[in-house]
C-alpha positions in Angstrom: 119.4 113.4 61.9 120.1 112.2 58.4 119.5 108.5 57.8 121.8 106.9 55.2 121.9 103.4 53.8 125.1 101.9 52.6 124.8 98.9 50.2 128.0 97.0 49.6 129.1 93.4 49.8 132.5 94.4 51.1 132.0 94.2 54.9 135.2 96.2 55.6 133.4 99.2 54.2 131.0 99.2 57.1 133.9 99.5 59.6 135.5 102.2 57.4 132.4 104.3 57.2 131.8 104.1 61.0 135.4 105.2 61.6 135.4 108.1 59.1 132.0 109.5 60.3 132.4 108.6 64.0 132.1 112.3 65.0 128.8 112.8 63.0 127.4 109.5 64.3 128.3 110.5 67.9 126.7 113.9 67.5 123.5 112.4 66.0 124.0 114.1 62.7 124.2 110.8 60.7 122.6 107.4 61.2 123.9 104.6 59.0 122.1 101.4 58.0 124.1 98.7 56.2 123.1 96.1 53.6 125.2 93.6 51.7 123.3 93.6 48.4 120.2 95.1 46.6 117.8 92.5 47.9 119.0 93.0 51.5 118.7 96.7 51.0 115.1 96.5 49.9 114.2 94.4 53.0 116.0 96.8 55.3 114.3 99.8 53.7 111.0 98.3 54.9 112.4 97.8 58.4 113.9 101.3 58.6 111.5 104.0 57.5 112.9 107.5 56.9 115.9 106.6 54.9 117.0 109.8 53.1 119.7 108.6 50.7 121.3 105.3 49.6 125.0 104.8 48.8 125.3 101.7 46.7 128.0 99.6 45.0 127.2 98.1 41.5 128.8 94.6 41.5 127.0 92.6 44.3 125.5 89.1 44.5 121.8 88.4 44.3 120.8 91.9 43.2 123.3 94.4 41.8 123.3 98.2 42.3 121.8 99.1 38.9 118.9 96.8 39.5 118.5 98.3 43.0 118.3 101.7 41.3 115.3 100.6 39.2 113.6 99.1 42.2 114.1 102.2 44.3 112.7 104.4 41.5 109.5 102.3 41.5 109.1 101.7 45.3 110.7 104.7 47.0 111.0 107.6 44.5 111.8 110.1 47.3 115.0 108.3 48.3 118.0 109.6 46.3 120.8 107.2 45.4 124.5 107.7 44.8 126.5 104.9 43.1 129.9 104.2 44.8 131.7 101.8 42.5 135.1 100.8 41.0 133.2 100.4 37.7 133.5 104.1 36.7 133.3 103.7 33.0 131.0 105.9 31.0 128.6 103.1 30.2 127.9 102.3 33.8 127.6 105.9 34.7 125.0 106.5 31.9 123.0 103.4 32.9 123.1 104.5 36.6 122.0 108.1 35.7 119.2 106.8 33.4 117.9 104.6 36.3 117.7 107.6 38.7 121.1 107.9 40.3 121.7 111.4 41.8 125.5 111.1 41.5 128.3 108.7 40.9 131.6 108.3 42.9 134.4 105.9 41.9 136.4 103.7 44.2 138.8 103.9 45.9 136.7 106.3 47.9 137.9 109.8 48.5 136.1 110.5 51.8 136.3 114.3 51.4 134.5 114.0 48.0 132.0 111.5 49.5 131.2 113.9 52.4 130.5 116.7 49.9 128.4 114.5 47.7 126.4 113.2 50.7 125.7 116.7 51.9 124.6 117.8 48.5 122.4 114.7 48.0 120.9 115.1 51.5 120.1 118.8 50.8 118.3 117.8 47.6 116.3 115.1 49.3 115.3 117.4 52.1 114.2 120.1 49.7 112.0 117.6 47.9 110.4 116.4 51.2 109.8 120.0 52.2 108.1 120.8 48.9 105.9 117.8 49.2 105.1 118.6 52.8 104.2 122.2 51.7 101.9 120.8 49.0 100.2 118.5 51.6 99.8 121.4 54.1 98.4 123.7 51.4 95.8 121.1 50.4 94.9 120.8 54.1 94.8 124.6 54.4 92.4 124.8 51.5 89.9 122.8 53.6 89.9 125.4 56.3 90.6 128.7 54.6 88.5 130.3 51.8 90.3 130.3 48.4 89.9 134.1 48.1 92.0 134.4 51.3 94.7 132.1 50.0 94.8 134.1 46.7 95.3 137.2 48.7 98.0 135.7 50.8 99.7 134.5 47.7 100.1 138.1 46.5 103.7 139.4 46.3 103.0 142.3 48.7 100.8 140.6 51.2 103.3 141.0 54.0 103.1 144.7 53.8 99.3 144.6 53.6 98.6 141.9 56.1 97.0 144.2 58.6 95.4 146.5 56.0 91.7 146.8 55.6 89.2 148.2 53.1 85.7 149.5 53.0 83.5 147.4 50.7 79.9 147.2 49.6 78.5 143.8 50.0 75.8 141.6 51.4 76.0 139.4 54.5 73.9 136.3 55.0 73.5 134.3 58.2 71.9 130.9 57.9 71.0 129.0 61.1 69.7 125.4 61.4 66.6 125.8 63.6 66.3 123.6 66.7 69.6 121.9 66.2 70.9 122.8 69.7 68.1 120.8 71.2 68.6 117.8 69.0 72.3 117.8 69.8 71.5 117.4 73.5 69.9 114.0 73.0 71.9 112.6 70.0 75.4 111.0 70.0 78.2 113.4 68.9 79.1 111.4 65.8 75.5 111.5 64.5 75.3 115.2 65.3 78.4 116.0 63.3 77.3 113.9 60.4 73.9 115.6 60.3 75.4 119.1 60.5 77.9 118.4 57.8 75.1 117.2 55.5 73.2 120.4 56.1 76.3 122.6 55.7 77.2 120.8 52.4 73.8 121.6 51.0 74.1 125.3 52.0 77.6 125.8 50.8 76.9 124.4 47.3 74.2 127.0 46.8 76.3 129.9 48.3 79.1 129.0 45.9 76.8 128.7 43.0 75.9 132.4 43.5 79.6 133.3 43.9 79.3 133.8 47.6 82.2 133.4 50.1 81.9 131.2 53.2 83.3 133.5 55.9 82.9 131.0 58.7 80.9 128.3 60.4 79.6 129.3 63.8 78.2 126.3 65.6 75.2 125.3 63.6 75.2 128.5 61.5 76.9 129.7 58.4 78.1 133.2 57.7 78.5 134.1 54.0 79.6 137.3 52.1 78.5 138.3 48.7 80.4 141.0 46.7 80.3 142.3 43.2 77.4 143.0 40.9 73.9 142.2 42.2 75.4 140.9 45.5 72.1 141.4 47.3 70.1 139.6 44.6 72.5 136.7 44.5 72.4 136.4 48.3 68.6 136.2 48.2 68.7 133.6 45.4 71.1 131.5 47.4 68.9 131.8 50.5 65.7 130.7 48.6 67.5 127.7 47.2 69.0 126.8 50.6 65.6 126.9 52.2 64.1 124.6 49.5 67.1 122.2 49.6 67.1 121.9 53.4 63.3 121.3 53.4 63.7 118.5 50.9 66.5 116.7 52.8 65.3 113.2 53.7 65.1 111.9 57.3 67.8 109.4 57.9 66.8 106.1 59.5 68.1 105.4 63.0 68.2 109.0 64.0 65.9 110.8 66.3 63.0 112.3 64.3 64.1 115.7 63.1 63.2 117.6 60.1 65.8 120.4 59.4 64.6 123.9 58.8 66.6 127.1 58.4 66.2 130.7 59.5 68.1 133.3 57.5 69.0 137.0 58.0 70.3 139.1 55.1 71.7 142.7 55.2 73.3 144.7 52.4 75.5 147.7 52.9 79.0 149.0 53.7 81.4 147.0 55.8 85.1 146.7 56.6 87.0 143.8 55.1 90.4 142.8 56.5 92.4 140.6 58.9 91.2 140.6 62.5 93.1 138.9 65.2 96.1 139.0 67.6 99.6 139.9 66.7 100.8 138.3 69.9 99.1 135.0 69.1 100.1 135.3 65.4 96.6 134.3 64.4 94.3 136.2 62.1 90.9 135.8 60.7 90.2 137.3 57.3 86.6 138.5 57.7 84.2 141.4 57.5 82.9 143.6 60.3 80.6 146.5 60.7 77.0 147.5 61.4 75.7 145.6 58.3 77.2 142.4 59.7 75.7 142.9 63.1 72.3 143.7 61.6 72.3 140.6 59.5 73.0 138.5 62.6 70.2 140.2 64.5 67.8 139.6 61.6 68.7 136.0 61.6 68.0 135.8 65.3 64.5 137.4 64.7 63.7 135.0 61.8 61.5 132.0 62.4 61.6 128.6 60.7 61.7 129.0 56.9 61.9 132.8 57.1 64.4 134.9 55.1 64.4 138.3 56.8 65.6 141.5 55.2 65.3 145.1 56.3 63.4 147.8 54.6 66.4 149.3 52.8 67.2 145.9 51.2 63.5 145.4 50.4 63.5 148.7 48.4 66.3 147.4 46.3 64.8 144.1 45.4 61.0 144.5 45.7 60.5 144.3 41.9 62.6 141.0 41.7 61.3 139.1 44.7 58.0 138.6 46.4 58.1 139.7 50.0 55.7 140.2 52.9 55.9 143.0 55.5 56.3 141.6 59.0 56.1 145.0 60.7 58.7 146.5 63.0 60.9 144.8 65.5 63.2 146.1 68.2 66.8 145.1 67.8 69.6 145.1 70.3 71.8 148.3 70.2 69.3 149.9 67.8 67.5 153.0 69.1 64.7 152.8 66.5 62.5 149.8 65.6 63.4 148.2 62.2 60.8 147.4 59.6 61.5 143.9 58.3 60.2 141.7 55.4 60.1 138.0 54.8 61.2 136.9 51.3 58.6 134.5 49.9 59.9 133.8 46.4 
């Protein structure tokens, strides 16, 4: 339903409007609000949120239509105004347009012309509202979806490639907050969320500093992807800094005694990148899958507090750049052979 305000000190116009648009009113296409001058209009705007357009006369007591245009421009810029006046000289038209009028209709009113003008003005007002809503939704979306995904979706041919995938070389990192499940059992939910967001914020800053992509938050863990040159080195650099940052986080007063620690698993290799999800549900998750991803998750499971665990193939690539200690071999789920692992010291 379109909500239209009519501002005119001629009370007969209210009756005429209701007669001429009785069908649209009856079918809930239009709702009219009437005011007798500009001051009355501003008061009723406050009482009737959601006004789409204003049809206003010029010559009215207390506050004329041109002054109302200026007030509308300041207080309600989304509301489009059309001047409906017998004063149709060029000077009044120019003043009205300069003060933000969308259109100008002269009296006596041609209701066919008025209907066309109203529809045109309503369409313009709705387009502006939809644009602003889209901007708002996009800003909200950016809080939940990685910017790289949004850039991909903004491509001209994304619709034809929406279910496509590609093999990439990269590094996966899983970071888990140790012992947090236990602390969440005895701490109020609002404090738990606040603590976790603090830890995540510290982690995310370091991952982004190394050009990593936050794939997802999984409970009290973070999954990150690193691509491009030196992706493994950058992932390890991020992990080392995250460990130091989390270790240095202060204990907050009033909370149960808890010193956060992290355990980290890192694996480099080939993986599949693409949209995973349900066509029926119309919901997709832009992510990476494959053995390297699974292995990184298993390495994180095996890691203890303050450990950054990598496998032997990764160690061979970075042994000259990072100090590591051999932790021996571990058995991993769905792996037939034990895996030799290393803890990155510095």
